[in-house]
C-alpha atoms as an extended CHARMM CRD file, in Angstrom:
* protein
*
       140  EXT
         1         1  MET       CA             -7.2560000000       -9.0220000000        9.8680000000  PROA      1               0.0000000000
         2         2  GLN       CA             -8.9560000000      -11.0650000000       12.5780000000  PROA      2               0.0000000000
         3         3  ALA       CA            -11.6090000000      -13.7150000000       11.9250000000  PROA      3               0.0000000000
         4         4  ASN       CA            -14.3470000000      -11.4020000000       13.2270000000  PROA      4               0.0000000000
         5         5  ASP       CA            -13.3210000000       -8.7200000000       10.7460000000  PROA      5               0.0000000000
         6         6  VAL       CA            -13.3920000000      -11.1960000000        7.8700000000  PROA      6               0.0000000000
         7         7  ARG       CA            -16.9470000000      -12.2160000000        8.8170000000  PROA      7               0.0000000000
         8         8  VAL       CA            -18.0350000000       -8.5740000000        8.8440000000  PROA      8               0.0000000000
         9         9  LEU       CA            -16.3070000000       -8.0150000000        5.4980000000  PROA      9               0.0000000000
        10        10  LYS       CA            -18.1170000000      -10.9880000000        3.9580000000  PROA      10              0.0000000000
        11        11  GLY       CA            -21.4060000000       -9.8720000000        5.4840000000  PROA      11              0.0000000000
        12        12  ALA       CA            -21.0540000000       -6.4890000000        3.7950000000  PROA      12              0.0000000000
        13        13  ALA       CA            -19.3070000000       -7.4310000000        0.5490000000  PROA      13              0.0000000000
        14        14  VAL       CA            -21.6130000000      -10.2280000000       -0.6090000000  PROA      14              0.0000000000
        15        15  PRO       CA            -24.8800000000       -8.2290000000       -0.4730000000  PROA      15              0.0000000000
        16        16  THR       CA            -23.0990000000       -5.2340000000       -2.0270000000  PROA      16              0.0000000000
        17        17  LEU       CA            -21.8730000000       -7.3970000000       -4.8930000000  PROA      17              0.0000000000
        18        18  ILE       CA            -25.4070000000       -8.6600000000       -5.4810000000  PROA      18              0.0000000000
        19        19  VAL       CA            -26.8680000000       -5.1350000000       -5.4530000000  PROA      19              0.0000000000
        20        20  GLY       CA            -24.0980000000       -3.8660000000       -7.7610000000  PROA      20              0.0000000000
        21        21  LEU       CA            -24.6540000000       -6.6870000000      -10.2320000000  PROA      21              0.0000000000
        22        22  LEU       CA            -28.4190000000       -6.1010000000      -10.1400000000  PROA      22              0.0000000000
        23        23  ALA       CA            -27.8200000000       -2.4030000000      -10.7650000000  PROA      23              0.0000000000
        24        24  ALA       CA            -25.6390000000       -3.2620000000      -13.7590000000  PROA      24              0.0000000000
        25        25  LEU       CA            -28.2720000000       -5.6680000000      -15.0710000000  PROA      25              0.0000000000
        26        26  VAL       CA            -31.0540000000       -3.1010000000      -14.7410000000  PROA      26              0.0000000000
        27        27  ALA       CA            -28.8050000000       -0.4740000000      -16.3200000000  PROA      27              0.0000000000
        28        28  VAL       CA            -28.1450000000       -2.6720000000      -19.3620000000  PROA      28              0.0000000000
        29        29  PHE       CA            -31.8580000000       -2.8140000000      -20.1000000000  PROA      29              0.0000000000
        30        30  THR       CA            -32.6260000000        0.8250000000      -19.2840000000  PROA      30              0.0000000000
        31        31  THR       CA            -29.5890000000        2.7920000000      -20.4670000000  PROA      31              0.0000000000
        32        32  GLY       CA            -27.4690000000        0.3070000000      -22.3900000000  PROA      32              0.0000000000
        33        33  ALA       CA            -23.8210000000       -0.6790000000      -22.0690000000  PROA      33              0.0000000000
        34        34  LYS       CA            -22.7140000000        2.7360000000      -20.8090000000  PROA      34              0.0000000000
        35        35  GLY       CA            -25.1480000000        2.4490000000      -17.9150000000  PROA      35              0.0000000000
        36        36  ALA       CA            -23.8680000000       -1.0090000000      -17.0370000000  PROA      36              0.0000000000
        37        37  LEU       CA            -20.3080000000        0.3010000000      -17.1270000000  PROA      37              0.0000000000
        38        38  GLY       CA            -21.2940000000        3.1570000000      -14.8070000000  PROA      38              0.0000000000
        39        39  ALA       CA            -22.9400000000        0.7360000000      -12.3770000000  PROA      39              0.0000000000
        40        40  GLY       CA            -19.9010000000       -1.5480000000      -12.4720000000  PROA      40              0.0000000000
        41        41  ILE       CA            -17.5070000000        1.3180000000      -11.7880000000  PROA      41              0.0000000000
        42        42  GLY       CA            -19.7420000000        2.4430000000       -8.9130000000  PROA      42              0.0000000000
        43        43  LEU       CA            -19.6420000000       -1.0420000000       -7.4360000000  PROA      43              0.0000000000
        44        44  LEU       CA            -15.8410000000       -1.1840000000       -7.6890000000  PROA      44              0.0000000000
        45        45  VAL       CA            -15.4350000000        2.2560000000       -6.0910000000  PROA      45              0.0000000000
        46        46  VAL       CA            -17.6520000000        1.3870000000       -3.1220000000  PROA      46              0.0000000000
        47        47  ALA       CA            -16.0860000000       -2.0570000000       -2.6440000000  PROA      47              0.0000000000
        48        48  ALA       CA            -12.5530000000       -0.6400000000       -2.7280000000  PROA      48              0.0000000000
        49        49  PHE       CA            -13.2440000000        2.3290000000       -0.4320000000  PROA      49              0.0000000000
        50        50  PHE       CA            -15.1270000000        0.3640000000        2.1860000000  PROA      50              0.0000000000
        51        51  THR       CA            -12.8020000000       -2.6380000000        2.1800000000  PROA      51              0.0000000000
        52        52  ILE       CA             -9.8040000000       -0.3700000000        2.7190000000  PROA      52              0.0000000000
        53        53  GLY       CA            -11.7260000000        1.4670000000        5.4330000000  PROA      53              0.0000000000
        54        54  LEU       CA            -12.5500000000       -1.7560000000        7.2620000000  PROA      54              0.0000000000
        55        55  ILE       CA             -8.9340000000       -2.9100000000        7.0670000000  PROA      55              0.0000000000
        56        56  VAL       CA             -7.6820000000        0.4120000000        8.4700000000  PROA      56              0.0000000000
        57        57  VAL       CA            -10.2080000000        0.3850000000       11.3230000000  PROA      57              0.0000000000
        58        58  SER       CA             -9.3340000000       -3.2360000000       12.0910000000  PROA      58              0.0000000000
        59        59  TRP       CA             -5.6390000000       -2.3690000000       12.2550000000  PROA      59              0.0000000000
        60        60  ALA       CA             -6.3170000000        0.7010000000       14.4190000000  PROA      60              0.0000000000
        61        61  GLY       CA             -8.4210000000       -1.4300000000       16.7660000000  PROA      61              0.0000000000
        62        62  ARG       CA             -5.3450000000       -3.4630000000       17.6160000000  PROA      62              0.0000000000
        63        63  VAL       CA             -3.5120000000       -0.2610000000       18.5500000000  PROA      63              0.0000000000
        64        64  SER       CA             -6.1160000000        1.2350000000       20.8930000000  PROA      64              0.0000000000
        65        65  PRO       CA             -9.8490000000        1.9770000000       21.1200000000  PROA      65              0.0000000000
        66        66  MET       CA             -9.1340000000        5.6940000000       20.6610000000  PROA      66              0.0000000000
        67        67  ALA       CA             -7.1410000000        5.0340000000       17.4770000000  PROA      67              0.0000000000
        68        68  MET       CA             -9.9550000000        2.8220000000       16.2220000000  PROA      68              0.0000000000
        69        69  MET       CA            -12.5630000000        5.5450000000       16.7370000000  PROA      69              0.0000000000
        70        70  THR       CA            -10.3240000000        8.1620000000       15.1450000000  PROA      70              0.0000000000
        71        71  ALA       CA             -9.6580000000        5.9160000000       12.1460000000  PROA      71              0.0000000000
        72        72  ALA       CA            -13.3760000000        5.2220000000       11.7390000000  PROA      72              0.0000000000
        73        73  VAL       CA            -14.3820000000        8.8930000000       11.8280000000  PROA      73              0.0000000000
        74        74  VAL       CA            -11.5240000000       10.1250000000        9.6280000000  PROA      74              0.0000000000
        75        75  GLY       CA            -12.0620000000        7.2330000000        7.2330000000  PROA      75              0.0000000000
        76        76  TYR       CA            -15.7560000000        8.0430000000        6.9500000000  PROA      76              0.0000000000
        77        77  VAL       CA            -15.0720000000       11.7130000000        6.2060000000  PROA      77              0.0000000000
        78        78  VAL       CA            -12.4020000000       10.8320000000        3.6330000000  PROA      78              0.0000000000
        79        79  LYS       CA            -14.7380000000        8.3420000000        1.9080000000  PROA      79              0.0000000000
        80        80  VAL       CA            -17.6100000000       10.8430000000        1.7280000000  PROA      80              0.0000000000
        81        81  LEU       CA            -15.3560000000       13.5990000000        0.3630000000  PROA      81              0.0000000000
        82        82  ALA       CA            -13.6840000000       11.2730000000       -2.1540000000  PROA      82              0.0000000000
        83        83  ILE       CA            -17.0120000000        9.9570000000       -3.4300000000  PROA      83              0.0000000000
        84        84  MET       CA            -18.3660000000       13.5060000000       -3.7160000000  PROA      84              0.0000000000
        85        85  ALA       CA            -15.2580000000       14.5220000000       -5.6680000000  PROA      85              0.0000000000
        86        86  MET       CA            -15.6530000000       11.5310000000       -7.9860000000  PROA      86              0.0000000000
        87        87  LEU       CA            -19.3150000000       12.3070000000       -8.5720000000  PROA      87              0.0000000000
        88        88  ASN       CA            -18.3890000000       15.8910000000       -9.4910000000  PROA      88              0.0000000000
        89        89  ALA       CA            -15.4840000000       14.7950000000      -11.6820000000  PROA      89              0.0000000000
        90        90  PHE       CA            -17.5930000000       12.2940000000      -13.6230000000  PROA      90              0.0000000000
        91        91  ASP       CA            -20.6080000000       14.5860000000      -13.9640000000  PROA      91              0.0000000000
        92        92  GLY       CA            -20.2240000000       15.3250000000      -17.6750000000  PROA      92              0.0000000000
        93        93  THR       CA            -18.4310000000       12.1940000000      -18.8190000000  PROA      93              0.0000000000
        94        94  THR       CA            -19.4540000000       10.4010000000      -21.9850000000  PROA      94              0.0000000000
        95        95  ALA       CA            -17.4980000000        7.1920000000      -21.3240000000  PROA      95              0.0000000000
        96        96  PHE       CA            -20.2760000000        5.8680000000      -19.0670000000  PROA      96              0.0000000000
        97        97  ASN       CA            -23.6010000000        6.9990000000      -17.6770000000  PROA      97              0.0000000000
        98        98  SER       CA            -22.7360000000        9.2220000000      -14.7040000000  PROA      98              0.0000000000
        99        99  ARG       CA            -26.2940000000        9.1780000000      -13.3520000000  PROA      99              0.0000000000
       100       100  VAL       CA            -26.2720000000        5.3660000000      -13.1580000000  PROA      100             0.0000000000
       101       101  PHE       CA            -22.7930000000        5.5770000000      -11.5960000000  PROA      101             0.0000000000
       102       102  ALA       CA            -24.1230000000        7.9110000000       -8.8880000000  PROA      102             0.0000000000
       103       103  LEU       CA            -27.2060000000        5.7870000000       -8.2050000000  PROA      103             0.0000000000
       104       104  SER       CA            -25.0770000000        2.6580000000       -8.0650000000  PROA      104             0.0000000000
       105       105  VAL       CA            -22.6870000000        4.2820000000       -5.5790000000  PROA      105             0.0000000000
       106       106  ILE       CA            -25.6200000000        5.2910000000       -3.3700000000  PROA      106             0.0000000000
       107       107  ALA       CA            -27.2660000000        1.8470000000       -3.5180000000  PROA      107             0.0000000000
       108       108  CYS       CA            -23.9900000000        0.0030000000       -2.9050000000  PROA      108             0.0000000000
       109       109  THR       CA            -23.0140000000        2.3310000000       -0.0440000000  PROA      109             0.0000000000
       110       110  LEU       CA            -26.3430000000        1.8100000000        1.7030000000  PROA      110             0.0000000000
       111       111  THR       CA            -26.1190000000       -1.9430000000        1.1700000000  PROA      111             0.0000000000
       112       112  TRP       CA            -22.5390000000       -2.0930000000        2.4700000000  PROA      112             0.0000000000
       113       113  THR       CA            -23.4370000000       -0.0480000000        5.5540000000  PROA      113             0.0000000000
       114       114  ILE       CA            -26.4560000000       -2.2020000000        6.3720000000  PROA      114             0.0000000000
       115       115  GLY       CA            -24.4340000000       -5.3870000000        5.7840000000  PROA      115             0.0000000000
       116       116  GLU       CA            -21.6390000000       -4.1300000000        8.0090000000  PROA      116             0.0000000000
       117       117  MET       CA            -24.0690000000       -3.2110000000       10.7920000000  PROA      117             0.0000000000
       118       118  ARG       CA            -25.7420000000       -6.6060000000       10.5180000000  PROA      118             0.0000000000
       119       119  GLY       CA            -22.3410000000       -8.3140000000       10.6010000000  PROA      119             0.0000000000
       120       120  PHE       CA            -21.2790000000       -6.4700000000       13.7440000000  PROA      120             0.0000000000
       121       121  MET       CA            -24.5780000000       -7.2400000000       15.4660000000  PROA      121             0.0000000000
       122       122  LYS       CA            -24.1990000000      -10.9600000000       14.7070000000  PROA      122             0.0000000000
       123       123  LEU       CA            -20.6870000000      -11.1150000000       16.2260000000  PROA      123             0.0000000000
       124       124  LYS       CA            -21.9810000000      -11.0280000000       19.8240000000  PROA      124             0.0000000000
       125       125  MET       CA            -18.7020000000       -9.6420000000       21.1300000000  PROA      125             0.0000000000
       126       126  LEU       CA            -18.3520000000       -8.9630000000       24.8430000000  PROA      126             0.0000000000
       127       127  TYR       CA            -18.0140000000       -5.2900000000       25.6770000000  PROA      127             0.0000000000
       128       128  VAL       CA            -17.0530000000       -6.0210000000       29.2830000000  PROA      128             0.0000000000
       129       129  GLU       CA            -14.8090000000       -8.8190000000       30.4880000000  PROA      129             0.0000000000
       130       130  PRO       CA            -16.9430000000      -10.8220000000       32.9500000000  PROA      130             0.0000000000
       131       131  GLU       CA            -14.0120000000      -11.7880000000       35.1890000000  PROA      131             0.0000000000
       132       132  ALA       CA            -12.1120000000       -8.4890000000       35.0060000000  PROA      132             0.0000000000
       133       133  LYS       CA            -10.5330000000       -7.2230000000       38.2220000000  PROA      133             0.0000000000
       134       134  VAL       CA            -11.1370000000       -3.5940000000       39.0790000000  PROA      134             0.0000000000
       135       135  PRO       CA             -8.0240000000       -1.7760000000       40.3260000000  PROA      135             0.0000000000
       136       136  GLY       CA             -8.3180000000       -0.3210000000       43.8250000000  PROA      136             0.0000000000
       137       137  GLN       CA            -10.9370000000       -2.7760000000       45.0410000000  PROA      137             0.0000000000
       138       138  GLY       CA             -9.9760000000       -5.4430000000       47.4950000000  PROA      138             0.0000000000
       139       139  PRO       CA            -10.5070000000       -9.1600000000       47.0670000000  PROA      139             0.0000000000
       140       140  SER       CA            -14.1340000000      -10.0570000000       46.5110000000  PROA      140             0.0000000000
């Protein structure tokens, strides 16, 4: 993972951790220990899925821009389908509050996405090399 990717990861993970912990704290007071457990599991699911996704996209970016885009789109679809499957699987569970789990997943996902977008915008990466030579054009 490159230094830029680590900065984006930190920019997304730290706010998500704060939101997840706040969700668990609110859940303790509103729904009890099972709600806090649901919020904690939601936080862990989002953190794991999105960290793995960022690592895969970072690796694919070193291969080619096309591989990076493909990895990002496929990763997004896989994450959405996996989270939907988990929400359906945990719908009737009694081990933790599934409603708090679902709300925590939504809040943490939105926070991670906003943090990631903010992190990428703060990188100020060049999209075009200023001194690049264009093939087929003579000396300037």
